[in-house]
BAKOL-661031 format. One record per residue (C-alpha): x negated, y negated, z negated; residue in one letter. Coordinates in steps of 0.02 Angstrom, whole numbers, plus 50000, padded with zeros to 5 digits. Layout:
BEGIN
XYZA...
This chain:
BEGIN
535135309952290M535055306952105N533215310052109R532965296852243R533935283952140I532855287451988L531265285152090L531895268452156I532335262651981I530625268151914A529755259152056Y530715242952020C530325243951836L528485246451877G528475231051988V529295220851850I528035226851718V526575223451834L527235206051870G527395202451683L525615208151654L524975197051795L525915182151723Y525255184851548V523465186751604V523335173751740F524745161151735F525405158751558R524855141251490P523755141851334I523975128951195S522385118851161P521505121850994S521315107450871P519495104550921N519995099451097G519425115451184N520675128351241A519755143851179N518675136051043G517095138851144N515905126251226E516585116851375N515785124751528V516135110951653N514435102351622G515135088151516E515155085851328F516905086451250P517605069651201N517465069851012L517685051550974N519115044051069G518125041051228G516565033751142V514915040351213N513825047251076R511925048051094P510925063951111L509735069150976N507885072351009S508235090251062N509475085251197G511045090251100G512325080751002L511765073850834P512455081950678N513505068250602V513245075950430N511345075750447D510575060650365A509085061950483N510125062050642A509865048950777N511385038050765R511825022550864P511295006850773T511594988450801A510334979850913N509194970450795T507884965850926N507934946950921T506184944350994G504504941350911P504464935350731S503854917850695S502904924250542I501784939550544A502734954650480N501764968950559G502624968950729G502784957150877D502344939650817T502344923350913T500674914650936V500694896450987R499434888651106T498564873351034L497244870851167V497654877451340S495874880951402Q493994878251389N493824878551199A492104884851146F491364887750972A492984883250884S492974881950693V494164876150556V493624862350437D494104860050254S495614849450303S496324862650420G495804853750580N495184864250726V493534858050798L492834863850965Y491684860151110Y492394858451287D491094863551417P492084855251557S491884837951480T490334840851373G491224833351222Q491784839051051F493604837450999Y494644838550841K496394845650842L497284838950688D498744846550592A499974836550697S499324843950859G498394828350916N496764831151010V495504817750967V493714816151036P492394817450900M491454802350968G490964797051143T489304806251158T489264819751291R488224835551288F488354843251463P488054861951484S487814866751302A487754885851294E487734888351105A488394878550956V487994881550772V489074871750650W488544865950478S489574873050333P490464856450305N490794854650493R490064836950498T488554841650606S488004854650732A486494861150827I486684863251015L485614873951131S485464871351318F484924882051468P483234873351480D482834878751300D483064861251232S483944859851063K484834845150984V485464841550809F486954829650803Y487814821850652D489634817550692F489774805950541T488234795150568T488194797950758K486324801650742K485454813750857Q483774822750843A482814834050961T482224850650889L480724860750951P481024871151106K480184885751017E481564885650886A482964898450903E484304907750803D484834893550688F485744894950522S486224881150400F485974882050212A487604882550111P487454863950075T487054859550256G485494850150199E484254862650273Q484144874650419I483224890950448A482654897150618F481384907750709K479914897950778Y479484908150933N477794900850984A476854906751138A475454913051026N476084928450935I475094923450780N476044907050766D477784914550761R478664912050594Y480324911950505L480464893450462V481484882150348V481654863550390A482764848350377N484204848450501P483304835650611D481784847150623G480654837750503T479804845850353G479554862950434M478964876050308T478494893850361P479324907650259I478804924150339E477684928450488P478634936350632L477274942050750G478034953850877D479584958750774I480604943050807G481894952550911S482334963150759T482614948050646V484284939150625T484344922350537V485874920850425S485814910250266W486874918150130S488214907750042P487384910849874N485754903449939N484794919449905Q484424926650079I483974917650240V483694931850362A483714950750387S482654962950486K483234979950549T482194995250581K482715012550635G482795026350505V483345039650628N484515041050776G486035038150665E485475024850539A484545008550515Q483715000450365E484104982050336V482724972150249V483144954850181F482044939250173A482234925750041G481514908450022L480114913649906H479494930449968G480664940549857E480584959549866N482434963449888F483224980549894K483724986650066T485324992850146V485375009050244V486775008350370T487885022350433D487535019550617G486545007750727R486884990850810G486984981450643F487984965250652E488584956450494S489614942650414T489364936050237W490794936050112A491124918250047P490294922349881S488754930049962G488974945149850Q489544956549991Q489184958950173L490394965650304V489484973750448Y489854984250602S488834998650671T489105012550797Y488675031050793S489065047450879A490445050450750A491355034850814S491055038750999N489755024850991F491115011950955N490904998950817P491565003050643V491724990550500L490844993450335H490624983550175I489144983550056V488534974049903D487214961049949S486664951649794Q485204954649676G484994971949604D486664977249679R486044975749859I486474991649952G487764997649825G489565002349862N489145004750045N490735011550124R491675012150287S493285002250311L493835014950444D494295002350576I493495000150746Q493034982150785T491544970350769W491164960050614S491214943850715D493044947350758K493494945450574C493684931350448T493864931750260F495474927350171G495604914550032T494584920649885G493584932949991G494534948349933T495374951550101S494844952050281L495824947250437F495234956350593C495664956950778A495584975350826V495534981051008P497004992451050N495855003951146S493975005851162L493055015851293A491725027151220S490085017651204G490855000351178S489724997651028G488234998351146I489064990251297Y490254977551223R490804971051393S491844986951409Q493044979651281A493264962751366S494964967351440Q495684976251288S497104967251200A496964964951011D498124968450866T497824959350701F497534968650538Y497314963350357K496124973450248I496154973150059D494304974050017L494644979649839T495684994949884T495194997350066G497024997550118V497304992050298K498944983850350T499474979750527Q499774961150520L500394956450693A500494960950877V500204943950958P501464938251088V501294921651178G502754909751200T502724914951384D502844933351336G501004937151367S500154950251259R498384950751327Q497344942151194F495524945751153S495184935750996A493574927650940T493114913450820N494444918150694L494744905350558G495994903750417L496784887350363S496304881550186P498034886050120D497904903550194G499504901750294R498854900150471T497614910550569L496744901950714Y495804910850853F495104908251027T495624919551170D493904923851240A494394926251425P495344909751440T494614898351306G496344895051235R496484890851050V498014898850970L498814899650799Q499694913650709L500734910250553T500314923750426V501434918150281R
């Protein structure tokens, strides 16, 4: 009997102890630790613990929480995106439309006016600083396909599909017909003479010619024979060179030979690449040119080289930027270059330029002394558009405004650079 009572008591005690153990292990509440997690370990419910009074904190680049003691951590910042800047500062910059369409051969004169030809009306117009569009006379020139302006912008030579050519003086309103055999015109720095190729039917009568702007007083400078297609007429600002001829050195280089007014024997320039296209610096002492090669995927690369006297061909170096020389204009003083650079170029665009016709441009400024390139602006229209392919770049005389024509639409736009 006593033994049975002891067994019952032991059994009851065992049940009580087992119950206490179950309570301790499974049911006793645990006080939360100061870091907000009961056991000090990571919350396993798929959500980040609330560490900041309910404020959602951003993830870092690795998908975890940023270390608030790490100076390089991604931290939330105030929204400073107020839209494009009104003045070029390297990022999105507003460009304003001055002429909505059909502007061709636009240039900037010494007063900061934009001059252009409108193929739809056959007339020339002047856009003054106040934004007024004024016809440059009443004379119409229907279907002109090329326009070459004089340096002082007071006259121009127009070419037409039937090979007729006309010189027109906007000041005197006088007009003269030039020979149909004349092509590839370039004005002297003073505007008082022109140079051109006289492409006669007889190969022995083809010459590089200098004449008065109205075509009178023609003087042959160099015979052209059958090499006219390799000659580019471009009168240098220092009045030293009137044309250049290119010839292949090998598959990756060309030699550029210069022609002067008096049969001078100038030094030559050997280019790094082929497809030579060039623009004179305002002083005539340097030449910016573009060429393509296998190293550039046959896309155009800008270079600069000395181009005066005994220095011709010296300091020939790449500017390491892919665009064409005619998509650039010199800054005030000629020590800087403003260029429209396509955002992307398909391989071979230096050979087949049409491949780049749909590529949007970003503007760069190049210091020609140091070679430093600075992104100037990503153009954004007032309507939010970003698809601009710039040509006919021109800088205002005070250096504050960059003008350009959007090639696909014929719009003339302005970009404030400072």
